[in-house]
C-alpha positions in Angstrom: 54.6 149.1 97.1 56.6 149.8 94.0 55.5 152.5 91.7 55.8 150.4 88.6 55.7 146.7 87.6 58.6 144.7 89.1 61.5 144.1 86.7 61.4 140.4 87.4 58.3 138.3 87.8 57.9 136.1 91.0 58.7 133.1 88.9 61.9 134.6 87.6 62.8 135.8 91.1 62.8 132.2 92.3 64.8 130.9 89.3 68.0 129.1 90.0 70.3 131.8 88.5 68.5 134.6 90.3 68.8 132.8 93.7 72.5 132.8 93.2 72.5 136.6 92.8 70.5 137.1 96.0 72.7 134.7 97.9 75.8 136.6 96.7 74.4 139.9 97.8 73.4 138.6 101.2 76.9 137.2 101.6 78.3 140.7 100.7 76.0 142.4 103.2 77.0 140.0 106.0 80.6 140.9 105.2 79.9 144.6 105.5 78.1 144.2 108.7 80.8 142.1 110.4 83.6 144.4 109.2 81.7 147.5 110.4 81.3 145.8 113.8 85.0 145.0 113.9 85.9 148.6 112.9 83.8 150.6 115.4 81.5 148.1 117.3 78.4 149.1 115.4 76.2 147.2 112.9 75.2 149.1 109.7 73.3 147.0 107.2 70.0 147.3 108.9 68.3 150.2 110.8 66.9 148.3 113.8 70.1 148.7 115.8 70.4 152.4 114.8 66.9 153.2 115.8 67.5 151.4 119.2 70.6 153.5 119.8 68.7 156.7 119.0 66.5 155.8 122.0 69.1 154.4 124.4 71.6 157.3 123.8 69.0 160.0 124.1 70.9 161.8 126.8 73.8 162.6 124.5 72.5 165.0 121.9 75.6 164.6 119.6 75.3 160.9 119.6 71.6 161.1 118.7 72.4 163.5 115.8 75.2 161.2 114.6 73.0 158.1 114.7 70.2 160.1 113.0 72.7 160.9 110.2 73.5 157.2 109.7 69.8 156.5 109.5 69.3 159.3 107.1 72.0 158.1 104.8 70.4 154.6 104.7 67.1 156.3 103.6 68.9 158.5 101.1 70.6 155.4 99.6 67.2 153.7 99.2 65.8 156.8 97.6 68.7 157.1 95.2 68.1 153.5 94.1 64.5 154.3 93.1 65.6 157.4 91.2 68.2 155.3 89.3 65.9 152.4 88.5 62.3 153.6 88.3 63.4 157.0 87.0 64.6 155.3 83.8 61.3 153.4 83.4 59.3 156.6 83.9 61.4 158.0 81.0 60.4 154.9 79.0 63.9 153.4 79.1 65.1 150.0 80.2 65.7 149.8 84.0 69.3 149.2 84.8 70.0 147.7 88.3 73.6 147.4 87.4 74.0 151.1 88.1 73.0 151.2 91.8 74.9 147.9 92.5 77.9 149.2 90.7 77.8 152.3 92.9 77.6 150.1 96.0 80.7 148.2 94.8 82.5 151.5 94.1 81.6 152.9 97.6 82.9 149.8 99.3 86.1 149.9 97.3 86.6 153.6 98.1 85.9 152.8 101.8 88.8 150.3 101.8 91.1 152.9 100.2 90.0 155.7 102.5 90.5 153.5 105.6 94.0 152.6 104.5 94.7 156.3 104.3 93.5 156.7 107.9 90.5 158.8 106.9 88.3 157.1 109.5 90.9 156.9 112.2 92.2 153.7 114.0 90.5 150.4 113.2 88.9 148.4 116.0 87.8 151.1 118.5 84.3 151.8 119.7 82.4 154.8 118.3 84.4 157.7 119.5 85.3 160.1 116.7 83.5 161.8 113.8 85.4 159.5 111.5 83.5 156.5 112.8 80.2 158.1 112.0 81.5 159.1 108.5 82.3 155.4 108.0 78.9 154.3 109.2 77.1 156.9 107.2 78.9 156.0 104.0 78.2 152.3 104.6 74.6 153.0 105.5 74.1 154.8 102.2 75.6 151.9 100.3 73.4 149.3 102.1 70.2 151.4 101.6 71.1 151.6 97.9 71.7 147.8 97.7 68.6 146.8 99.6 66.2 149.1 97.7 67.6 148.2 94.3 66.9 144.5 94.8 63.5 145.2 96.5 62.5 147.3 93.4 63.8 144.7 91.0 62.0 141.8 92.6 58.7 143.6 93.5 59.6 143.6 97.3 60.1 139.8 97.4 63.8 139.9 98.1 65.8 142.0 100.6 69.5 141.3 101.1 70.9 143.5 103.9 68.9 142.3 106.9 67.6 139.0 108.0 64.7 139.6 110.4 62.1 139.7 107.5 63.7 136.7 105.7 63.8 134.6 108.9 60.1 135.4 109.5 59.2 134.6 105.9 61.2 131.4 106.1 59.3 130.3 109.2 55.9 131.1 107.6 56.8 129.4 104.3 58.2 126.3 106.1 55.0 125.9 108.2 52.9 126.3 105.1 54.9 123.7 103.2 54.7 121.2 106.1 50.9 121.8 106.7 49.9 120.2 103.4 47.1 121.5 101.2 47.0 122.3 97.5 50.1 121.2 95.6 50.6 124.6 94.0 50.5 126.3 97.4 52.9 123.8 99.0 55.3 124.1 96.0 55.2 127.9 96.2 55.9 127.7 100.0 58.9 125.4 99.4 60.4 127.8 96.8 59.9 130.7 99.2 61.5 128.8 102.1 64.4 127.7 100.0 65.4 131.2 98.8 65.1 132.5 102.4 67.2 129.7 103.9 70.0 130.2 101.3 70.0 134.0 102.1 70.2 133.4 105.8 73.1 131.0 105.4 74.9 133.3 103.0 74.6 136.3 105.4 76.0 134.3 108.3 78.8 133.0 106.1 79.6 136.5 104.9 79.8 137.7 108.5 82.2 134.9 109.4 84.4 135.6 106.4 84.2 139.3 106.9 85.4 139.2 110.5 88.3 136.9 109.6 89.3 139.2 106.8 89.0 142.3 109.1 91.5 140.7 111.6 94.1 140.5 108.9 93.4 143.4 106.6 91.3 145.9 108.7 89.7 148.4 106.4 91.1 146.5 103.4 88.6 143.8 104.1 85.9 145.9 102.4 87.5 145.0 99.1 85.9 141.5 99.5 82.3 142.7 99.6 83.1 145.2 96.9 84.2 142.4 94.6 81.3 140.2 95.4 78.8 143.0 94.9 80.3 143.8 91.5 80.1 140.1 90.6 76.4 140.0 91.6 75.7 143.3 89.6 77.2 141.8 86.4 75.4 138.6 87.0 72.1 140.4 87.5 72.6 142.5 84.4 73.1 139.4 82.2 70.2 137.6 83.9 67.8 140.5 83.2 68.9 140.5 79.5 68.2 136.8 79.3 64.8 137.3 80.9 63.8 140.1 78.5 64.9 137.9 75.6 62.8 135.0 76.8 59.7 137.2 77.3 60.2 138.6 73.7 60.3 135.1 72.3 57.1 134.2 74.1 55.1 137.1 72.8 56.6 137.4 69.4 54.0 136.5 66.7 54.8 133.7 64.3 56.6 134.9 61.2 54.6 135.0 58.0 55.8 132.5 55.3 58.1 133.8 52.6 56.5 135.6 49.7 57.3 132.7 47.3 55.6 130.2 49.6 52.5 132.4 49.8 52.3 132.7 46.1 52.6 128.9 45.6 49.8 128.4 48.2 47.5 130.8 46.4 48.1 129.0 43.1 47.0 125.6 44.3 
């Protein structure tokens, strides 16, 4: 549960403009996951694989500690997002999801530069050196930051870095939509299924594009998700501004008539 009211209402979350933002971020996460797999044979945008490796590699203490570090960085990224977004609201300031997403874009940009400078070692080997786990830890932090910032913004409706939940939600929504019932329930289920389907397709497309880019540019391929994340961050910032303006117009009381008109009315 979020500590405060979601920044976007469920209706706004499912709006056409907002769906484009979630799709763009899912595409970006798919890119990151595929490039990480190409770089060191490990996934990084979700924690299921990391937790599995903690169990399967339990006989190697160093590997367990390294995977625990990757997991911890994902958690720290998610915590940082809450501090950046809800921290502002607790201080009675407007939440600013542009900040965490901008940091994600900067981290991915820095990862591309560091990789080109051979900070992480050779591209394309399996996990063998500390540099590989530095790479996975940095990416884990960025993905935790992205996932939690969108979850906080949408009241836990949207996640963008993993697809297990969205695929499950898609199946449930699709079954609900096809089963009939009240029109409002069916329409809500259709909207839910649509947003999940677009995210699933975007994540898969991002993985495809990411692995193709990695073959040609190696670590430089991280510039692609860096750019798309920055685009989504800017898009979300503008969208939130428009949403706040629309809410203000809906609650704004009607303006009193000019003084001259009130005087004329009292004289009649």
